[in-house]
N, C-alpha and C positions, 0 to 999 in steps of 0.2 A: 300719167301724172308727171309733172316736171319737178326738178329739184330747185324750185323757186323758194327763196327765203320767206318765212312767215312771221307774223306778229301775233302776240297773244294779248288780248285785252281781258282784264278781269274786273268785274263789278264787285267791289269790296262789300257792298251792302247785301247783294243777293248771292254772291259766290259764282255767278254765271261767268263762264269762260267762252270767249269768242276767238277762234283761230281763223285768220285770213291771210292769204298770200300778199306779199308786198307789191305795191304798184311799181311800174317802171320808174316813176318819179322818186318814190321812196328809196328804191335801190340806188339810183343816181345820187341821192343825197347822202346815203351811207358811204358810197364810194368816194365822194368828194370830201366828206368828213374824215374818212380814213386817210386820204392823201394829205389833208391839212395837218392831221396829227403827226404823220410821218415827217412832213416838212418841218414842223415845229420841233420835233425830236432831233432832227438833223441839225437844225439851227442852234438848238441848245447845246448839243454836243460840240459843235464847232466853236461856240462861244466859250465853253469850258476849256476846250483845248487851247484856244487863243490866250485865255487868262493864265493857264498853266505855263505856256511858253513864255509869256511876258514875265511871270514871276521867276522862272528859271533864268531868263536873260538878266533880270535885275539882280538876282543873287550872284550870277557870274560877274557882273560889272562891279558889284560891291566887293566881291572876293578879289578882283583884280586891283582894287584900290587898297587892299591890305586888310580888310575886315575879316575877323574870324567867323566861323560858322555860328558860334553862339551870338555874336554881335548881329549877324545877318538875321538870325532867328528872332532876336529881340525887336528888330525893326518890322517884322512881318505882322 
C-alpha cells in the first residue's frame, strides 16, 4: 500500500462512508492550490510591509518638518 492521500465521502442521509485514494489530477490540484495560497500569503505580507514602511517614512518626514509625535499621531 502506498502513502497516497485519501478522500472521505460521507452520505449524510445514510451515514455511509466511502474512502478512496486521490487521483493524480486531484493531487496536482491540491499542490497548485497550496502554492497559490503561499504566493497570496507572501504578497499580503509584502503589501503590509510596504504600508508599514511608507507610514514610517511619512512620520519621519513630518517629524523633520517639526511636528510632534502627538501631531503626527493625530494625522494617522
